[in-house]
GUDRENMI-231479 format. One record per residue (C-alpha): x, y, z; residue in one letter. Coordinates in nm, 2 decimals, decimal comma, padded with zeros to 4 digits. Example, Ala and Ser with C-alpha at 12.3 -4.5 7.8 and 13.67 -1.06 7.14 Angstrom:
BEGIN
((01,23; -00,45; 00,78); "A")
((01,37; -00,11; 00,71); "S")
***
This chain:
BEGIN
((00,05; 01,43; -01,71); "X")
((00,06; 01,55; -01,32); "X")
((00,00; 01,32; -01,09); "X")
((-00,38; 01,32; -00,93); "X")
((-00,41; 01,30; -00,58); "X")
((-00,84; 01,29; -00,40); "X")
((-00,83; 01,43; -00,05); "X")
((-01,09; 01,30; 00,13); "X")
((-01,13; 01,51; 00,46); "X")
((-01,39; 01,67; 00,63); "X")
((-01,25; 01,96; 00,79); "X")
((-01,26; 02,24; 00,57); "X")
((-00,95; 02,44; 00,69); "X")
((-00,74; 02,10; 00,68); "X")
((-00,91; 02,01; 00,37); "X")
((-00,83; 02,40; 00,21); "X")
((-00,45; 02,39; 00,32); "X")
((-00,33; 02,04; 00,21); "X")
((-00,49; 02,14; -00,14); "X")
((-00,28; 02,46; -00,15); "X")
((00,03; 02,23; -00,03); "X")
((-00,02; 01,97; -00,28); "X")
((-00,06; 02,21; -00,59); "X")
((00,23; 02,42; -00,46); "X")
((00,43; 02,10; -00,53); "X")
((00,21; 01,96; -00,87); "X")
((-00,02; 01,74; -00,75); "X")
((-00,31; 01,81; -00,95); "X")
((-00,59; 01,77; -00,66); "X")
((-00,90; 01,67; -00,60); "X")
((-01,12; 01,73; -00,28); "X")
((-01,41; 01,59; -00,11); "X")
((-01,53; 01,61; 00,22); "X")
((-01,77; 01,29; 00,32); "X")
((-01,69; 00,95; 00,23); "X")
((-01,99; 00,91; 00,04); "X")
((-01,92; 01,16; -00,16); "X")
((-01,50; 01,09; -00,18); "X")
((-01,59; 00,75; -00,34); "X")
((-01,85; 00,87; -00,60); "X")
((-01,58; 01,10; -00,71); "X")
((-01,36; 00,82; -00,74); "X")
((-01,56; 00,61; -00,91); "X")
((-01,60; 00,90; -01,15); "X")
((-01,24; 00,98; -01,22); "X")
((-00,86; 00,86; -01,29); "X")
((-00,70; 00,91; -00,97); "X")
((-00,33; 00,81; -00,90); "X")
((-00,32; 00,85; -00,52); "X")
((-00,57; 00,93; -00,22); "X")
((-00,55; 01,04; 00,08); "X")
((-00,86; 00,97; 00,34); "X")
((-00,88; 01,08; 00,64); "X")
((-01,09; 00,80; 00,95); "X")
((-01,37; 01,03; 01,09); "X")
((-01,57; 01,13; 00,80); "X")
((-01,89; 01,14; 00,83); "X")
((-02,18; 00,91; 00,58); "X")
((-01,91; 00,65; 00,57); "X")
((-01,62; 00,63; 00,78); "X")
((-01,23; 00,62; 00,61); "X")
((-01,19; 00,25; 00,72); "X")
((-01,51; 00,20; 00,52); "X")
((-01,45; 00,37; 00,20); "X")
((-01,08; 00,24; 00,25); "X")
((-01,25; -00,09; 00,26); "X")
((-01,52; -00,02; -00,07); "X")
((-01,23; 00,12; -00,26); "X")
((-00,99; -00,18; -00,24); "X")
((-01,31; -00,40; -00,39); "X")
((-01,21; -00,30; -00,74); "X")
((-00,86; -00,08; -00,68); "X")
((-00,51; -00,14; -00,55); "X")
((-00,46; 00,22; -00,65); "X")
((-00,21; 00,34; -00,38); "X")
((-00,45; 00,44; 00,02); "X")
((-00,27; 00,68; 00,27); "X")
((-00,47; 00,74; 00,58); "X")
((-00,46; 01,07; 00,72); "X")
((-00,64; 01,06; 01,11); "X")
((-00,55; 01,23; 01,39); "X")
((-00,61; 00,91; 01,56); "X")
((-00,31; 00,79; 01,64); "X")
((-00,33; 00,49; 01,88); "X")
((-00,20; 00,12; 01,78); "X")
((-00,59; -00,02; 01,72); "X")
((-00,63; 00,23; 01,47); "X")
((-00,29; 00,23; 01,27); "X")
((-00,38; -00,17; 01,29); "X")
((-00,78; -00,12; 01,16); "X")
((-00,66; 00,15; 00,86); "X")
((-00,39; -00,09; 00,75); "X")
((-00,58; -00,39; 00,78); "X")
((-00,89; -00,23; 00,59); "X")
((-00,64; -00,21; 00,29); "X")
((-00,45; 00,18; 00,36); "X")
((-00,06; 00,12; 00,23); "X")
((00,06; 00,40; 00,43); "X")
((-00,05; 00,54; 00,78); "X")
((00,00; 00,93; 00,85); "X")
((-00,12; 01,06; 01,23); "X")
((-00,20; 01,43; 01,25); "X")
((-00,06; 01,66; 01,29); "X")
((00,20; 01,61; 01,04); "X")
((00,54; 01,76; 00,93); "X")
((00,47; 01,88; 00,51); "X")
((00,83; 01,79; 00,42); "X")
((00,73; 01,41; 00,59); "X")
((00,37; 01,41; 00,41); "X")
((00,53; 01,46; 00,09); "X")
((00,81; 01,21; 00,14); "X")
((00,54; 00,96; 00,18); "X")
((00,34; 01,07; -00,05); "X")
((00,68; 00,97; -00,32); "X")
((00,71; 00,73; -00,16); "X")
((00,37; 00,54; -00,23); "X")
((00,34; 00,67; -00,64); "X")
((00,73; 00,51; -00,68); "X")
((00,62; 00,16; -00,52); "X")
((00,30; 00,17; -00,75); "X")
((00,52; 00,27; -01,08); "X")
((00,85; 00,10; -01,03); "X")
((00,79; -00,20; -00,81); "X")
((01,01; -00,44; -00,94); "X")
((01,29; -00,58; -00,82); "X")
((01,58; -00,88; -00,90); "X")
((01,51; -01,19; -00,84); "X")
((01,76; -01,48; -00,74); "X")
((01,57; -01,81; -00,92); "X")
((01,58; -01,80; -01,28); "X")
((01,26; -01,69; -01,42); "X")
((01,12; -01,94; -01,76); "X")
((01,12; -01,83; -02,11); "X")
((00,79; -01,64; -02,05); "X")
((00,99; -01,46; -01,75); "X")
((00,79; -01,57; -01,50); "X")
((00,92; -01,74; -01,14); "X")
((00,65; -02,07; -01,07); "X")
((00,64; -02,15; -00,70); "X")
((00,41; -02,48; -00,69); "X")
((-00,01; -02,30; -00,78); "X")
((00,18; -01,95; -00,77); "X")
((00,38; -01,75; -01,05); "X")
((00,49; -01,41; -01,09); "X")
((00,53; -01,23; -01,45); "X")
((00,86; -00,99; -01,37); "X")
((00,77; -00,83; -01,67); "X")
((00,45; -00,80; -01,67); "X")
((00,41; -00,77; -01,25); "X")
((00,13; -01,04; -01,28); "X")
((00,08; -01,26; -00,99); "X")
((-00,17; -01,55; -01,11); "X")
((-00,27; -01,84; -00,83); "X")
((-00,40; -02,17; -00,94); "X")
((-00,43; -02,02; -01,32); "X")
((-00,61; -01,70; -01,12); "X")
((-00,53; -01,37; -01,10); "X")
((-00,46; -01,24; -00,79); "X")
((-00,49; -00,86; -00,74); "X")
((-00,26; -00,68; -00,49); "X")
((-00,14; -00,36; -00,36); "X")
((00,19; -00,18; -00,44); "X")
((00,30; -00,29; -00,16); "X")
((00,17; -00,58; -00,12); "X")
((00,38; -00,65; -00,46); "X")
((00,66; -00,47; -00,35); "X")
((00,68; -00,72; -00,07); "X")
((00,63; -01,01; -00,26); "X")
((00,87; -00,97; -00,52); "X")
((01,17; -00,95; -00,24); "X")
((00,98; -01,28; -00,11); "X")
((01,07; -01,42; -00,42); "X")
((01,41; -01,28; -00,51); "X")
((01,50; -01,45; -00,19); "X")
((01,34; -01,75; -00,15); "X")
((01,47; -01,99; 00,15); "X")
((01,56; -01,70; 00,30); "X")
((01,51; -01,47; 00,64); "X")
((01,38; -01,17; 00,60); "X")
((01,40; -00,91; 00,87); "X")
((01,16; -00,70; 00,97); "X")
((01,36; -00,40; 00,98); "X")
((01,50; -00,51; 00,65); "X")
((01,16; -00,55; 00,50); "X")
((01,06; -00,18; 00,67); "X")
((01,39; -00,03; 00,45); "X")
((01,32; -00,22; 00,11); "X")
((00,97; -00,20; 00,08); "X")
((00,82; 00,11; 00,26); "X")
((01,17; 00,33; 00,15); "X")
((01,18; 00,60; 00,32); "X")
((01,38; 00,49; 00,61); "X")
((01,10; 00,46; 00,83); "X")
((01,20; 00,30; 01,15); "X")
((00,85; 00,26; 01,27); "X")
((00,66; 00,00; 01,43); "X")
((00,70; -00,36; 01,27); "X")
((00,39; -00,49; 01,26); "X")
((00,30; -00,26; 00,98); "X")
((00,54; -00,54; 00,80); "X")
((00,31; -00,83; 01,02); "X")
((-00,06; -00,71; 00,89); "X")
((00,08; -00,61; 00,51); "X")
((00,24; -01,02; 00,52); "X")
((-00,08; -01,11; 00,67); "X")
((-00,28; -00,96; 00,41); "X")
((-00,05; -01,14; 00,11); "X")
((-00,13; -01,41; 00,32); "X")
((-00,45; -01,47; 00,26); "X")
((-00,40; -01,36; -00,12); "X")
((-00,15; -01,59; -00,20); "X")
((-00,16; -01,87; 00,03); "X")
((-00,03; -01,95; 00,43); "X")
((00,19; -02,21; 00,28); "X")
((00,41; -01,97; 00,04); "X")
((00,52; -01,78; 00,39); "X")
((00,67; -01,92; 00,68); "X")
((00,71; -01,70; 01,01); "X")
((01,07; -01,75; 01,16); "X")
((00,97; -01,63; 01,54); "X")
((01,25; -01,34; 01,65); "X")
((01,36; -01,32; 01,31); "X")
((01,09; -01,22; 01,07); "X")
((00,96; -01,42; 00,72); "X")
((01,11; -01,69; 00,51); "X")
((00,96; -01,79; 00,14); "X")
((00,93; -02,13; 00,03); "X")
((01,17; -02,24; -00,23); "X")
***
């Protein structure tokens, strides 16, 4: 079955051209022209990835991202003409996995889509700490099931986006080791992007809120370290 992408874009010309590009490369595409319609379509269907513009009528892209993240960890890409640092930060804080500034080269956009889909389907990584008999790594109140790719804190399940899960898996694979931001960009955002390392900082902030800040230390000037 082909990958199903939901595109939410209010500009009819851009919506049609992106739909043609995506379908030309084998992606099944549904499209909406405003945020509320996009939210309704998302709730009514099954989608493998969402592409969302920021400036949308009725419900803007940031609000749409937040509403989607209330119930789903589907890969989410913001595609917007607004490229200021504050806009990118707002999008990532709202739960987007990636932020692309228009106009974007078709090859780059397709590469980013493939990366998000790959991260969602194959997020596992090797771990240096030996798992228990159930295939879990346990760090105090936090357990990471390497087989089922499930995370629990205090016995309760923790919902992580694919990016957050990959980030956590990188940390638990090397507990006590300082991981530099550029290294995390290459391993978690694995399309070779050498962009603004604040995307790493924001992802770590979101992960800390979900698993507990006590698990991840900041090493100033270098990166982050997961506590053993």
